[in-house]
N, C-alpha and C positions, 0 to 999 in steps of 0.2 A: 697520266701524266702529271696530274696534280701531286699523286703519291711520290712520283720521283722528282718533282721540284722540291717539295717537302724534303726528302731524303737528302738531296743536294745540298740545301743547307744546312742540314745538320750531320751531314757525313757520312748519314748511315744508308746509302743509295743501294748498297749490297743486300741490306734486310730488306728495302723496298721491293727488289727484283726477286728475292727469294719468296717473300709475302706473297706477292702477284701471281707467280707459278703455282704456289699452294691452292690460291683460291681458284685459279683455272682448273686444276685437278679436281677441287670439289667438285666445279661445273661437269666435271665428265662422271660423276659418280655413276648417273643412269644410264650412260652409253652402252653398247653392245659389249658381251664379255665372251672369251673363247672357252674351249674345253679345260683351259689351264685353269679357271676358276676353280670348277669341280676337281682338278687334280689337287689344287693345294686344300681346298676343303676336306678331301678324302684324306691327305696328309695329316690335316689337323685332327681327323677322327683316330687314325690310326696311332699317332704318337700320344694322343690322349687317353683312350681307353684299352690298350694293348700293353703287355709288359715290353721291355726294350727286346728282350729275346726273338720276339716275333714281328718287330718293324719292318724287316727286310725281308719278310715271307709273309705278310699278309697277302690275300691275292682276291679278295673279295670283289673288288673293283679292278679292271685292265689298266687303272693308274696305279701301279704299286710306287712304292717308295723307293727311287732310285738316284737319290743325290747323295752325296757324303754325308757323314755324320754331323758336322756341325748343323747343317742345313735341318736335319731331323730333330736335333735339338730346338733349333729355332722356332720350328714348328711345335714342338713341345710346350715350349713356352708361351707362344701366341695362344696355345689351346685352353691355356688356364685364363685367360682373359676372354677368349670367345664364349666360355661357357656361361659368362654374365650378361651375353647377347642373346645366345639360343642355343641350349643345350643339345637341341636335336642336330644340330650341324655336325656335333662331334660323336653321332653312330656311325660305325662303320657300314653297316648295312642300307643308310640312306644315301641310296646311288643317286646322283643328280639333285640334291637336294637343295634348294635355293629359295629360301625366305627373304622377306624385305630386311631384316636385323642382320643375316648373314651377308647380304649383299653389303650392307652399311660395315660390317665389321671389316671384312676382307679389305674393303677400298679404303678405308681409313688406314687398315694396317700398313699399307703399302704406302700411303700419304705420310703415316706417322713416321717410319722406316728411313723416309728421303732425308730425315735429319742429317742422317751421316754423309749422304751424298753433299748436302749444301755445305757443311764442314768442310769437306775435302776438296770443293770448288775453291773455297775461301784461302784455304792452305796452299792450292795450286795457283792462285793468284799472287801470292806473297813470292812466287818462284820466278814471276816474270820480271825481266829487267825494265826499268823505264825510260830507256832511250827514245823510242819513239812516244812521247808524251804530247798530246793535243793540248790547245787551250779549253777546248769544250770537255766537260766530263765524257761525253759519248763517245768521243775520240781516244781517250785513254784505252791501252791496250787491256788493262785489269778491267776496265768495264766491259768492253767486247768480248772478251773471253769469259766474263761471267754470264752473260748472256747465251753465249753459244754452248756453254754446258747447262747452265740452268734451265733454259727454255729449249733445249734439245729436241725436236720436233720426232724424232725415233723412239727415243725414250719415252716421251709423253704418251705416244700412241699405245707401245708397246706394254707401257706397264699399267697406264692408266685407263686404257679402253680394253685392248687386248687382252690384259691382265698377266702380270708376273711381278717378282721382286728384284729386277734388276737393279734399281737405283741404289740400295745401300752397298750392293754387292760392287758396283761399280764406283761408289764411293770408296770403299776399301782399295781399290785399285789407284784410284786417283789419289788416295791418300798415301800409298806407299809410293807412288812415283813421287809425290811432293818430300816425303822423306829422303827418298836417293837424290833430288835435288837439293834440298837442305844439307847434304853427307851425313845425315843418321842413318848410316848403311842397315844396322841392326834393326833398327825399326821398321824400316824400308822391306826388309827381307822377312821380319815376323809377321807383318800385316799381310805380305803375300802369301806366305803359308798358309795362314788363318783362311785366307780368299780361296786357295786350294782345296781346303777342308769344306767349304760351304757349296762350291760348284765346280765341276771340272773340266767346264769350257776352257776355264783359264791357263789350263796346260798348254793351250797354243801358243802364249806369250812367254812361257818358262823358260826355253830357253835363252831368251834376250835377258830375262832376270838372272839367269845363272850365270851367264858369259860375263855379264856387268858385273857382278859383284864378285866374281873369281878375279876379273882384270883390274878393278878401282878398289878394292877392299882386301881381298886374302891376299892377294899379290901388289906388293907396292915397290916402288921404284925409288926410294929415298937414297937407297945406297947403290955401289956399282951390283949390278946383277940384279936378279929379281930376289925379292926375300919372302918367303912363305908366311903369311901372318898367322891362319890357322887353317888346316884342313886335315881333319883326321878322319881317313877311310872308313873306321869302324862304325863312325857316328852318324854315316849318310844313311837316312831310312831308305827304304824301298818304296819305290811310287807304286800306286795303284790306282785305279780308277774304275768306276761303274759305268753301266750304259742303259740307256732309256729304252723306251718302248719304241723299236727301231720295226719299220715295215719294208721288208727286202722285195724288190722286184727283179724278172730278167726283162731285159730289153727284147723287142721281137726282129728289131731292123738293125740297129747299132750295136755294138759289143758289148756287153755287160762288164763295169768295172769293178773290179776286187779291192777290198780293203788294202791289199800289199801295194797295189798299184798306185793308190792315192798318198799311202804313206810316204813310198820312194820319192813321188812328185813333189810332195812337201816339204821333204826334207831336203830335195834340191833346191828348191825355190827359195828355203830360209839359209842354207848353207852359206852364200855371198855376204849376206848383211851380218850373219853372224861372224864371219872372218873379219870383216871392216872393223865390228864392234872389239874384236879381240888385239888384231893386230895394227889397227889404225883408229884408236879410240879418240873420240872427239868429246867425253865427258857426259852429263845427263842428256843433252840435247842429241847426242849420237844414240845413247840408250833407248831415248823416246822413238827416235827414227826405226831405229832396228824391232823394237816392239811392235810398232804400227806395222813394218813389213812381215813379221812373225803372224802379226793376226790376220794379215791380208792373205798373204800365203798359205794358212791354213783354211781362211774360208774358201778361196778359189780352189785348192786342190782336196781339201778333206773329205772324211768319208761320213757322210749323213750329217752334211752342216745345214743348219736352219738358217734361214734368211736374216733373223734377228743378230747373228752372229757380227754381224758387218758393223753394230755399234761398237765391238771391240777393237775396231780400228777406227772408228769416226771420234769416238771421244779423246783417245790420246792425241790424235791428229789436231784437235781443237787447238791444244796447246802450242802446238809448233806453228800453228797457222798466223798467231799474231807476233811469230817473233822474224818471219822471213817472206817476201814477196813470192817466191818461189814455193814455198809451202802453203802460202795461203791459196795460191792457184790448184794447187793439187788437193786441199782440203775441199774446196768449195766444188772441184768437180766429183770429189768422193762423197761428199754430203749430200749433193744433191742428188746423183744418180742411186746413192745408196739409199737414202730415204724415200725416193721414189719405189723403190724395189720393195719396200714395206707395205706399199698400198695393196695387195691384195690380202693381207690379213685383215682389212675392213673392210668387209665383202657387202657389208649389209647398207640399204639404201639410207637410213637416217645418219649414217656415218659420213657419207660421201662429201657433203658440203664440209663437216666439220676437218675431214683430212685434207681435203684441197685448202680451204681457208689457214690452217694451221701452217701448212707445208710453205704455201704462198709466203706467208707473213714472216716464216723463218729463213726461208731461202732470201728474200728480196732484204732482210735485216743484215744477213751473213755478205751477199755481195757488197751491197753498199756499205758498210760498215768498214770492210778490208779493202776495198777501194780508196775511200777515205784515208784510211790507215797509211797506205802506201801510195797514195796520190803523186809522190815525187819521183816514184821509180816507174817502169814500163808497164803497160796493161795486163792485168793479170791473164786475160784471155787472148787468145788469138782467134781468127776469124773460124777455123775449123770447130773450134771447142764453145765457142759462143754458138755456132750453127748447131751443133750435137745438143747441148743443153737446151734450146729454144725448141728441140724436136720432142722434149718431152711433152709441151702442151698439147701439138698435134695427136701424139699417141695417147694422150690420157681423153681426149674428144672420142677418137677412132673406139676405144677399149671401153668406157663407159656409156657414150651417148649414141655411137652409130651401130657397134657391133649388136647390143641387143635386138635391134629391130632387123637387123639381117634373116635371110635362110638358114646361116650357117651357125646361128645360136643354138639349135636342137642337135645337129651333126656334127658341130665341131667346136664345143663349148670349151674348149682349152685355148683356144687361139688368143685371148687376150693375155693369159697369163705366159703362154710361149712368146708372144711380141714383148711384155714388159720383161720377162727373165733375159733376154737375148739381147734388149736393146741396153739395159741397166749392165749387162754383162761386159758390154762393150766399153762402158764409160769406167765401171771398177777394176777392168783390166789396164786401160789406158794410166788411170792413175796409181795403178801399182807398178806398171811400167816407168813413169814419169818420175815416181818418187825412189825406183831403184836407181836410175840413171842419175838423179841427184845427189843420193847417198855415195854412190861409187866417184862420181866427177869430185865432191867435196873431200872424199878421203884422198885422192889423186894428190887435187891441190893441197891437202894439208902435208901430204909426205915430199912433196918437191918443197914448200916452203922450210921443211926442217932441213933438208939437204942445204 
């Protein structure tokens, strides 16, 4: 609080927030890390010690390099810094190698790369209008958005405990969104293209980018009819994507779902939002809503989707949450249930109080700050939504403190995960449905006003 007070006086509150969360990340260095830690160490070794022609064929470890080329080159650059910490981590045959220096290097590399995420958040804050400006610093939309993004609970535990490099990737996505808000379309498109060459999961939101850029930049309505600004079919590259280490199972009771079925369901789910974006454009905010719906639809209906992919919807939705009360309500339901769904990623005892405390702090701040921001409007939750969100408390008590002492722990060890998945699926589906209804209603209202 002292740091925040000083920052307020000097106008550097954003720097104080960024510094504060960086110090927190440093405190999380000794915590548990998942197999993703070994995955990235192995990729450092592959790119450092092997010629380029062998990067995607090396299979000494089961964790083969399966990200697009830009990420491979990113690992290559990191490896040339890593050699000054511990040369042994760059040996392809040193499977599951983890020294104290290796730990420090990999943890600090994630923290350092978050500089791009911090810059992107600052750019996004510039795109927020100042209509709802409170007297206090903590009531300003830009301050609230900065906290929601910089201190995002999900990103903290996934990157800085579980271990991954999502921060700078989401930084690229947020920066591309900011550029589109600023009408710097070419920069936004370029940044998103770069992002796709780092990690193919961002293909989930590619339809929103493609349609928005076509509608708002390639085609303009400055003159009667639509004018084609530029679109040369001969210059459109063929898309490609790689696949990760996928473990496939056949269901014994329920019918097995095929990739084709999930593709059809996903396309059906995103089409209405894409049509609204094309036929009833509502500017950058309409694009952001469409992007969130594409991310959520792909998360809900996609093939082999990891629970961490929920962040692809939560972070963009943060920008919408400080603009309208309705979006704030949807954001709070989505972020609370989505973040809780990440709890099973941290299953070790020492991390239990950390994840509970961090989530409580983030959730309490999110709800209280957005309620204050929209205090002159109707309540953000109805009784049913309040009851559902409060139900996460008893669910956590049941899964973490009651179930381990029952006789079912040995025979049915999957029950806590099952309960968590089903309960969170209800909240995420509800948020998706509520956002879709809001998008369709706003599009209809916009059409009526034009008429």
